[in-house]
N, C-alpha and C positions, 0 to 999 in steps of 0.2 A: 368257626372254621379257620384253622391256621393255614398259613401260606408260606412255604419254605423257599419260594423263589426269591431271587435277589432284587434289590432296588437298583435301577439303572440311573446313572448320572452322567451328563455330558457337558462339555464346554469346548470353546475354541482352542483352549490351551491348558495351562496349569491353574488358572484362577478358580475354576470349579472345585478344586481341592478344598477351598475354604468352605464350600457348601457341604462337600462330603464329610469334612471334619465335624461340622455341626450335627449332621445326621448321625454320624458314628457316636457322638457324645450322647445324643438323645436315645439312640437305638443300637446299643453296642452289640446286640446279638444278631442283628440283621446282616446278611451278606450284601456286598456292594460290588457292582460292576461299573467301573469308571472308564469313560472314553474321552480322551483329550485330543482334539484335532490339531496337534502341534505343527503339522505340516502346512496348515493354511491359516495359522494365527497371524494377525488378528482379524476377527470378523467385522469389527466396528467400522472399518473403512470401505467395506464392500457395498455393492448395490443391494437393494431390498430383494430382488429376485435371486441373487447369488446367495445371500444369507439364508433365504428360505430353502434353496436347493441343498446347501450344506447341512442345514438343520435336519432336513428330511433324511439325508444319508446317515447322519449321526444316529437318528432315532431308529432307522432300519437296522443298523448295526446292533444296537442294544436289544431290539426285539428278537434278533437271531439268538440272543443269549437267554431268551425266555424270562425276561424280567417281569415283575408284577406291577411296576409303575415306573414312570420316567420323570426325572427331574431335569429341566433345562437350566443347568447351573451357569447360565450365560445371560448377562443383562441385555446384550444385543439381540440374541434370539428371542428372549422373553418379550422384548419391546416390538420387534419387527415381525416375528413369526409365531406369536402367541396363540394364533388360531389353529395351531397344529393339533390341539387336543381333539378337534372335531373328527380327525381322520385316524386317530390312533386307537388300537383295540385295548389299550390299558390306560389307567388314570394318568394324568399329566399335570405336573406342577411347574409353574413359572415363577419368576422373581418379582414382577412388577406389583401385582395386587397385594401380595403379602408385605412387601416393603412399604408401599403407600399406606396401608392400614396401620403399620407400626409407627410410621412418621406422624400420622394424624393423631394417634394416641399420645405420642411423646411431646409434640409441640405445645408451647405455652403462649407464644406470641403470634402463632399462626403463620409464621414466615418459614417456609420449608425450602431447603436447597436440594438440588439433584445434580450429581455429577455422573457422567457416563461416557461411552464412546460417542463419536459423531452420529452414528446411526441411531443410537438410543435417544439422544437428545433431540435429534430431528424428528423422531417419531412422535414426540409429545406424549408418550404413553403414561409416564409417571404423573405428569401434570393433569391429564384427563382423569386418572384414577383418584388422585388426591382431591381434585375439585368435586368429584362425584360424592366423596365422603365428607368434605368440608368446603362448601361453596365459597366461603369468605377467605379461604387460605390465599396467601401470596406465595407463588412458586417461582424460584429462580433456578434455571437449569443452565449448566455449562458443560461443554465437551472438554475432556482431559485426555487428548489423544496420545500423549507420551507416557501415561501411567502404565498401560499394559506392557509396552516394551521395557520399561524400567523393571517391572516385576519379573518379566520373562528372562531378563539377563541377570537377575539376582540383586538389583539395586533397589532396596527398600528400607534401609536403616534410617531411623529418624535423625541421626546425627551426621548423615552423609550430606555434604554441602550441596551437591548436585541435586539430590532428591529434595532437600528442604527448599531450595530456591525454585525448583520446578513446581512443587506443590504450592508454594506461596503465590507464584504468578498465576496459576490456574484458578486458585480459590479467591482471588481478589473480588470478583462479582458477588460471591457468597458472603464475604465479609461486609462489603458495601451495602448489601441488602439486609443486613442485621438478622440473618437466619439463625434460629436457635436449634434447628434440627437439620441434619444433612443425610440424605440417602446416598450410600455408596453404590451407585447404580450399575456397577460392573463387578463381577465376582472376583476380579483380580484386586480390586481396590481395598478390601479389608486388610490385605497384606501391608498397605501403606497407612494403617490406622495410627501408628505412632507418629509418623510425619504429619499427617493431617491434623491430629489432635494438638501437636506442638504449635501449629500455625493458627488454628482456630481457637484454642483454649478450652478449658474445662466446661465453659458455659454452653457449648454446642454438643447436642446429643448426636452421635453417629449411629445410623441405622445399617446394620449388616444384614442384607437380605437372606443370607444363609441361615441365620438364627431363626428368622421368621418362617422360612420355608421348612426347616427341620421340624419346627413345632407343628406346622400344618400337616406334614407327612406323618408324624407321630400320632396326631389326633385322628387322622383318616384311617390309619391302620387299626388303631384301637376301636374306633367306632364301627368298623366293618369286620372286626375279628380276623384281620389278615396278618397279624404279627406272626413271626416264625415261632416254632416251638423249640428251636435250638436253645439250649441252656448255656452254651459256651460263647466265647467271642466269635463274632461273624468273620467270614472269609472275605478278603478284599482283593479284587482283581483289577488290574490297570492296563489299558490299551492306549497307545499313542500312534500317530501317523508319521512321526519323525523324531529323531534324536532321543531315543529312550534313555541314554546315559544322562542327558540333561534333566530329564524327568526325575530320575532316581536321586540326583543330588539335591534338587530343590524340593521334591515332595516330602522329604523327611522334615523340612522346616515348615512347609505350608500345611501338611497334613498332621504333623505332630507324632509321626511314627516312622520307624525305620522300614524301608521298602526292600524286601528280598528280591534278588535278581530275577527269580523265576516268576515273580508276580507282575512284571512289566513286560508287555509284548508289543512289538511293532506291527501295525496293520498297513498293508499297501493301499494307497488311495484308490487305485483302480479296482479294488475289490469291494468298495463301498456301494 
C-alpha cells in the first residue's frame, strides 16, 4: 500500500537541512516538507517547557500539511521532547536512539563522546541510551553552545581561524578522554565536520545522526509498504519563521541543491 504523502522534517533553524539532505539521498522520490523555526533559533538555550512548547507547535504545523511521518531533525528536541511520539497521529523519528546505536557499533575502545546544545547535554539522553546498549561504555559529553550560531551565520569553513579555535576549545574534554567516536548531537554540527575532523584527527569516527535517521526512515517505509509510487524526483517545500532570504543562501550549501524562490515561504509565529 503506497503512500504519496510527504515526509515532514523540522528543526529550530537550518541545521535540520543536514538530515533532510540524507533523507533525500536515501529516498529521492519522496516529497519533503521542511519547517525551520528560524525566528526562535536556537532552542538549546531554552527551558525544557519552552522547548516542548515550540516542538509541539512545529509538529502541528507539519500535520496541517498532511505528512505521513515526522522527523525531529533537532538534537535538542530529540533529547528533551522525545516523548512527543506518544501524542502524534503519525510515526515519529528522533535523533538520539539512532545516533547512540551507530556510535556503539562504531566504537572500538568503548569511549564515546557526545557534543550538543546545553539542553541536550543536560538531559543526559545520549548517555542513557548508550549505556543501555553498552553498559561498560565511557561517555564524555560537552555542550558547544557557539556551534549553532557559527553555522547560522555561515561560519563553518575548516580553515577559518575563528571556527578552528572555537572547535578546538570545545573539544578539549573529548580529546582528553581519548574518545574514538563522537556523536554530533545537534543537527547543525555536521556542517562543521571538516573543522571537527581537523582537530580530532582521522582516528575518531564522527556520527552524523542524519545518516542514521535517514536509514531508519527508509527501512520503516519499506517494511510498511509506505513508499511513494512517484517515479520522479520528489518535491521539496520549505517553510521558515524568519529571514527567508538567509535560508535560501545557506540552504544551497547545507542541502546540496539550489532552492527556487517559490519553494521557501515565511510563516508567521502567531499562526503556529
